[in-house]
C-alpha positions in Angstrom: 0.0 0.0 0.0 1.3 3.5 -0.9 2.0 5.7 2.1 -0.2 8.3 0.5 -3.2 6.0 0.7 -2.9 5.3 4.4 -5.8 6.5 6.5 -5.1 9.0 9.2 -5.6 7.5 12.7 -7.9 9.2 15.2 -9.5 8.2 18.5 -13.2 7.5 18.8 -13.6 10.4 21.2 -11.8 12.9 19.0 -13.6 11.8 15.9 -17.1 11.8 17.4 -16.4 15.1 19.2 -15.3 16.8 16.0 -18.3 15.5 14.0 -20.8 16.6 16.7 -19.1 20.0 17.1 -18.6 20.8 13.4 -21.3 18.9 11.6 -24.3 18.8 13.9 -24.2 21.3 16.8 -22.2 24.1 15.2 -21.7 23.5 11.5 -20.4 26.7 9.9 -20.3 27.3 6.1 -18.9 30.6 4.9 -19.5 32.0 8.4 -23.1 30.9 8.5 -24.3 28.3 11.1 -25.9 25.6 9.0 -28.0 24.3 11.9 -29.7 27.7 12.2 -30.7 27.9 8.5 -31.7 24.3 8.1 -35.2 24.9 9.4 -35.5 27.8 6.8 -34.4 25.4 4.1 -37.1 22.9 5.1 -39.7 25.6 5.0 -38.6 27.1 1.6 -37.5 23.9 -0.2 -39.6 21.1 1.3 -42.9 22.5 2.6 -44.1 25.8 4.1 -45.8 23.7 6.8 -42.5 23.6 8.7 -42.8 27.4 9.2 -45.6 26.6 11.7 -43.1 24.7 13.9 -41.1 26.7 16.5 -37.7 27.2 14.9 -35.7 26.4 18.0 -37.7 23.2 18.5 -37.2 22.2 14.8 -33.5 23.0 15.0 -33.0 20.8 18.1 -35.1 18.0 16.7 -33.0 17.9 13.6 -29.9 17.7 15.8 -31.5 14.9 17.8 -32.4 12.9 14.7 -28.9 13.4 13.1 -27.0 12.2 16.2 -29.2 9.0 16.3 -28.6 8.5 12.6 -24.9 8.9 13.2 -25.0 6.2 15.9 -27.1 4.0 13.6 -24.6 4.3 10.7 -21.7 3.7 13.2 -23.4 0.5 14.4 -23.8 -0.7 10.8 -20.1 -0.2 10.2 -18.8 -1.9 13.4 -21.8 -4.2 14.2 -21.0 -4.8 17.9 -18.3 -4.8 20.5 -16.6 -2.1 22.6 -16.3 0.4 19.7 -20.1 0.4 19.4 -20.6 0.5 23.2 -18.1 3.3 23.7 -19.6 5.4 20.9 -22.9 5.3 22.8 -21.3 6.0 26.2 -19.3 8.9 24.7 -22.4 10.5 23.1 -24.3 10.5 26.3 -21.3 12.1 28.1 -20.7 14.6 25.4 -24.3 15.8 25.2 -24.6 16.1 29.0 -21.3 17.9 29.2 -22.3 20.4 26.6 -25.7 21.1 28.2 -27.6 19.1 25.6 -28.8 16.3 27.9 -32.3 16.9 26.5 -31.1 15.8 23.0 -29.8 12.5 24.6 -33.2 12.0 26.2 -35.1 12.8 23.0 -33.0 10.4 21.0 -34.8 7.6 22.8 -37.9 7.8 20.6 -35.9 7.3 17.5 -33.8 4.6 19.1 -37.0 2.7 20.1 -38.5 2.9 16.6 -35.3 1.5 15.1 -35.5 -1.4 17.5 -39.2 -1.9 16.9 -39.0 -1.8 13.1 -35.9 -4.1 13.0 -37.8 -6.7 15.0 -40.8 -6.3 12.7 -38.6 -6.7 9.6 -37.1 -9.9 11.0 -40.6 -11.2 11.9 -41.9 -10.3 8.4 -39.3 -12.7 6.8 -41.2 -15.7 8.2 -44.7 -14.4 7.6 -45.1 -16.2 4.3 -44.7 -19.5 6.1 -42.1 -20.9 3.6 -39.2 -23.0 4.8 -36.8 -20.4 3.4 -38.6 -17.5 5.0 -38.8 -19.2 8.4 -35.2 -20.2 8.2 -34.2 -16.6 7.4 -36.2 -15.3 10.2 -34.7 -17.7 12.7 -31.2 -16.9 11.4 -31.6 -13.1 11.6 -33.2 -13.3 15.0 -30.4 -15.5 16.4 -27.8 -13.3 14.9 -29.2 -10.2 16.5 -29.7 -11.9 19.9 -26.1 -13.2 19.7 -24.6 -9.7 19.0 -26.7 -8.2 21.8 -25.6 -10.8 24.3 -22.0 -10.3 23.1 -22.3 -6.6 23.9 -23.6 -7.2 27.4 -20.8 -9.7 28.1 -18.1 -7.4 26.8 -19.4 -4.5 28.8 -19.5 -6.6 31.9 -16.0 -7.9 31.4 -14.8 -4.3 31.0 -16.5 -3.1 34.2 -19.1 -1.0 32.3 -22.4 -0.5 34.0 -25.3 -1.9 31.9 -27.2 1.3 31.6 -29.2 3.1 28.9 -26.0 3.7 26.9 -25.6 0.0 26.4 -29.3 -0.7 25.9 -29.5 2.0 23.2 -26.5 0.6 21.4 -28.1 -2.8 21.4 -31.4 -1.5 20.0 -29.5 -0.5 16.8 -27.9 -4.0 16.5 -28.4 -5.9 13.3 -30.6 -3.3 11.7 -28.7 -2.7 8.5 -30.7 -5.0 6.3 -33.9 -3.3 7.5 -32.4 0.1 6.8 -31.3 -1.0 3.3 -34.8 -2.2 2.6 -36.1 1.2 3.7 -38.1 -0.4 6.5 -36.9 2.1 9.0 -37.0 5.4 7.0 -40.8 6.2 7.1 -41.1 5.3 10.9 -38.3 7.7 11.6 -40.0 10.4 9.6 -43.3 9.6 11.4 -41.6 10.1 14.8 -39.9 13.2 13.7 -43.2 14.8 12.6 -44.9 13.7 15.7 -42.2 15.2 17.9 -42.5 18.6 16.2 -46.3 18.6 16.4 -47.2 17.4 12.9 -48.7 14.1 11.7 -46.8 12.3 9.0 -50.0 10.8 7.3 -51.5 14.3 7.0 -48.7 16.0 5.2 -48.4 16.0 1.4 -46.9 12.7 0.0 -44.2 14.7 -1.8 -43.3 16.4 1.4 -43.1 13.0 3.2 -40.9 11.7 0.4 -38.6 14.8 0.6 -38.4 14.3 4.4 -37.3 10.6 4.0 -34.7 11.8 1.4 -33.4 14.3 3.9 -33.2 11.6 6.6 -31.4 9.2 4.3 -29.0 12.1 3.4 -28.1 12.6 7.1 -27.4 8.9 7.4 -25.2 8.9 4.3 -23.3 11.9 5.5 -22.5 10.2 8.7 -21.4 7.0 6.9 -19.1 8.9 4.6 -17.5 10.9 7.4 -15.1 8.1 8.4 -14.1 7.0 4.8 -10.6 8.7 5.1 -9.8 7.9 8.7 -9.0 4.9 10.8 -10.8 5.2 14.1 -9.0 3.8 17.1 -11.2 2.7 20.0 
C-alpha cells in the first residue's frame, strides 16, 4: 500500500467530538451556522408547513435525529463490541457535558423505533410460512440476539455499567438490512413529525418523500465521514 493511501488514525472520542461539534451542533459554512438555517431550508425547499413549527424546536429535533442516525450508521459499520458501546457512552457524556442532555433524552424515541422496526422486519421474513422464509427469520433473530448478548458480556467484562447507553447501542444492532430495505425510514419520519407537532400521514406525500430523502442524506453523510480515517477505539 502506498504511504499516501494510508488512512489517518484518530481516536473514537476525537472523531465523534469533531463530528458533533462541526457537523451537527455548530456546522459553519462561509460564516453561517448551518443548523440555524436548516429549518428555513425545510420551509422554503420542502414545505411551508414547517414554518408553523417553533424554529428552536425544529433545529433541536434535527440535531437529535442526526445524532441518532450517526449512531445507527456507526453500528452498521462496526456491528457490535466495545467500539459500538463506547460510541454510545461517549455520546451521552458529550451531550450532557455540553448542556444538551435533552437531546440525549429525546434520541430515545428514534432509538426505540429503530429497535421496533428491526424486530418487525425480522418477523416479516417468516410471515409467508415458507421454509426459506422461516429459516431466514430464525437466522436473523439468532444473529441479533447473539450480538446483543455479546455486547452485554463485553461491557460486563470491562466493568461497564449496563445502563441506557448499552441498551440503546443494542437496539441498533443488526438493523442494517432493515435500513437498506427502507423499512426504518418512514417510521423515523413519522416520529420526527410527531415530535414537532405534525402528523406524517396528514402531510403531502411529496413532502413525506422529501423528508425521507433528507433523513437518508443525514445517514449517508455520517457514513461517509469516516471514509478517510481509521478510528481507534
